[in-house]
C-alpha positions in Angstrom: 5.7 23.1 4.5 4.6 20.2 6.8 7.7 18.2 5.7 9.9 21.2 6.4 8.5 21.6 9.9 8.8 17.9 10.6 12.5 18.1 9.6 13.1 21.1 11.9 11.3 19.4 14.8 13.4 16.2 14.2 16.6 18.3 14.5 15.5 20.1 17.6 13.9 17.0 19.3 15.7 13.9 17.8 13.7 10.7 18.0 15.0 8.0 20.4 17.2 5.3 18.8 14.5 2.6 19.0 12.0 4.9 17.3 14.5 5.7 14.6 15.2 2.1 14.0 11.5 1.2 13.7 11.0 4.1 11.3 13.6 2.7 9.0 11.8 -0.7 8.8 8.8 -1.6 6.7 5.7 -3.4 8.1 7.0 -6.6 6.5 10.3 -6.2 8.3 8.5 -5.7 11.6 6.6 -8.9 11.1 9.8 -10.8 10.2 12.1 -9.5 12.9 10.1 -8.4 16.0 9.5 -11.3 18.4 6.1 -13.0 18.3 3.9 -12.8 21.4 3.5 -15.8 23.7 0.3 -17.9 23.6 -2.7 -16.4 25.3 -5.7 -18.1 27.0 -9.4 -17.8 26.0 -8.7 -17.6 22.2 -7.1 -14.2 22.7 -4.4 -13.3 20.1 -1.4 -10.9 20.2 1.1 -10.1 17.5 4.3 -9.0 19.2 6.1 -9.6 22.5 5.7 -6.4 24.6 8.8 -7.0 26.7 11.1 -6.5 23.6 12.3 -2.8 23.6 11.4 -2.3 19.9 7.9 -3.5 20.5 7.5 -1.4 23.6 8.7 1.6 21.6 6.2 0.8 18.8 3.3 0.6 21.3 4.3 3.8 23.1 4.5 5.7 19.8 1.0 4.8 18.9 -0.4 4.9 22.5 1.1 8.2 23.7 2.3 10.1 20.6 -0.5 9.3 18.0 2.1 8.0 15.5 -0.3 7.5 12.6 2.5 6.1 10.4 3.4 3.4 12.9 -0.3 2.6 13.5 -0.7 2.1 9.7 2.3 -0.2 9.5 1.3 -2.1 12.6 -2.2 -2.7 11.1 -0.6 -4.9 8.3 0.5 -7.9 10.5 -2.7 -7.5 12.5 -4.8 -7.7 9.4 -2.9 -10.6 8.1 -3.5 -12.5 11.3 -7.2 -11.6 11.1 -7.4 -12.9 7.5 -5.9 -16.2 8.7 -8.5 -16.5 11.4 -11.4 -15.5 9.1 -10.3 -18.1 6.6 -10.5 -20.8 9.3 -13.9 -19.5 10.6 -15.4 -19.4 7.1 -14.3 -22.9 6.3 -15.7 -24.2 9.6 -18.9 -22.2 10.1 -19.7 -20.6 6.7 -19.4 -17.1 8.2 -18.2 -14.4 5.8 -19.2 -11.0 7.4 -16.8 -9.3 9.8 -16.6 -6.1 11.7 -13.8 -4.5 13.7 -14.6 -3.1 17.1 -12.0 -1.1 19.2 -11.8 -1.2 23.0 -12.9 2.3 24.0 -10.6 4.5 26.0 -11.4 5.9 29.4 -12.7 9.5 29.7 -9.5 10.5 31.5 -7.3 9.2 28.7 -9.4 10.8 26.0 -9.2 14.1 27.7 -5.5 13.8 28.3 -4.4 12.6 24.8 -7.3 13.5 22.6 -7.6 10.3 20.7 -8.1 6.5 21.1 -5.1 4.4 20.1 -7.3 1.4 19.6 -9.6 3.3 17.3 -6.5 4.4 15.3 -5.3 0.8 14.9 -8.8 -0.5 14.1 -9.5 2.0 11.4 -6.1 1.2 9.7 -6.8 -2.5 10.0 -10.2 -2.1 8.3 -8.5 0.0 5.6 -6.1 -3.0 4.9 -9.0 -5.1 3.5 -8.8 -4.9 -0.3 -12.3 -6.5 -0.7 -14.2 -4.1 1.6 -15.7 -7.0 3.5 -14.4 -6.0 6.9 -16.4 -3.1 8.4 -15.7 -0.8 11.4 -18.2 -0.4 14.2 -17.6 1.8 17.3 -19.9 -0.5 19.3 -18.5 -0.5 22.8 -18.9 2.3 25.4 -17.8 2.5 29.0 -20.4 2.3 31.7 -18.1 3.7 34.4 -14.6 5.1 35.0 -12.1 2.9 36.8 -8.4 3.2 37.7 -6.0 2.4 34.8 -5.1 -1.3 34.7 -1.4 -0.3 34.7 -1.9 1.2 38.2 -3.0 -2.2 39.6 -0.4 -4.9 40.2 -2.5 -7.9 41.4 -4.2 -10.0 38.7 -7.3 -10.6 40.8 -7.7 -6.9 41.5 -7.3 -6.2 37.7 -10.1 -8.7 37.0 -12.3 -7.1 39.6 -11.5 -3.6 38.4 -12.9 -4.3 34.9 -16.1 -6.0 35.8 -19.1 -4.5 34.1 -17.1 -1.6 32.6 -18.3 -2.1 29.0 -21.6 -2.2 27.2 -22.6 -2.6 23.6 -26.1 -1.3 24.2 -27.7 0.0 21.0 -25.8 -2.5 18.8 -27.0 -5.9 17.8 -24.9 -8.5 16.1 -26.3 -11.4 14.2 -24.9 -14.9 14.6 -23.1 -14.9 11.2 -21.0 -11.8 11.9 -17.5 -12.3 13.1 -16.5 -9.5 15.6 -12.8 -8.6 15.7 -12.1 -6.9 19.1 -9.0 -4.6 19.0 -6.7 -3.6 21.9 -3.2 -2.3 21.9 -1.7 -4.3 24.8 -3.0 -7.3 26.6 -1.6 -8.3 30.0 -4.0 -10.4 32.2 -6.7 -10.3 29.5 -9.3 -8.8 31.9 -10.1 -5.9 29.5 -10.6 -8.1 26.5 -12.7 -10.6 28.5 -15.0 -7.9 29.8 -15.3 -6.4 26.3 -16.1 -9.8 24.9 -18.8 -10.3 27.5 -20.5 -7.1 26.5 -20.3 -8.0 22.8 -21.8 -11.5 23.6 -24.7 -9.8 25.4 -25.5 -7.9 22.1 -25.7 -11.1 20.1 -22.1 -11.7 18.9 -21.2 -15.4 18.8 -17.9 -15.4 17.0 -15.4 -13.0 18.5 -11.7 -12.7 17.8 -9.9 -10.7 20.6 -6.7 -9.3 19.1 -4.0 -7.1 20.6 -0.9 -5.6 19.0 1.3 -6.8 21.9 1.4 -9.0 24.9 
């Protein structure tokens, strides 16, 4: 019945061409054909180049339409990059435990859309781990509501806007745990920097800030 309703809706409201094209590709094809993100400072990592129209369509489907299938497929290249990073960390520091922590949404976004796109990605990434060694922890909360970063053009104002927004109060991380911080899009990096600060205040020493796109 659900498949029938989905077909009817697709006929009445056809998907945009970019979404149709993405839907016809596998996660492996996304990883092979979508442009890689540019390098980021402060050890931040992003998978795809946001300026590309297919990448932008991918992000929007997850961010605004709760496209669970796209989130599941996007989790594959994100998990593979995490596995690479964890391999390097384990070799250098002997750490083997890892947890995934999503950047929490604003109250306004949660009320408007009813879900967190970062949580959606984070849970699918954790599910990619065949060994069950990567956990999921909803550790971060917002201490106050601020204007959306997309509404602020100046980089300095974006940095100021996010100061002190997150806390990980109630969660303690030991020195041997690698924390993987998940966001959907990184622009100036101010959101990930502030989330990283909050995690460090709760004891996290090894943090991998990872976004789907930049």
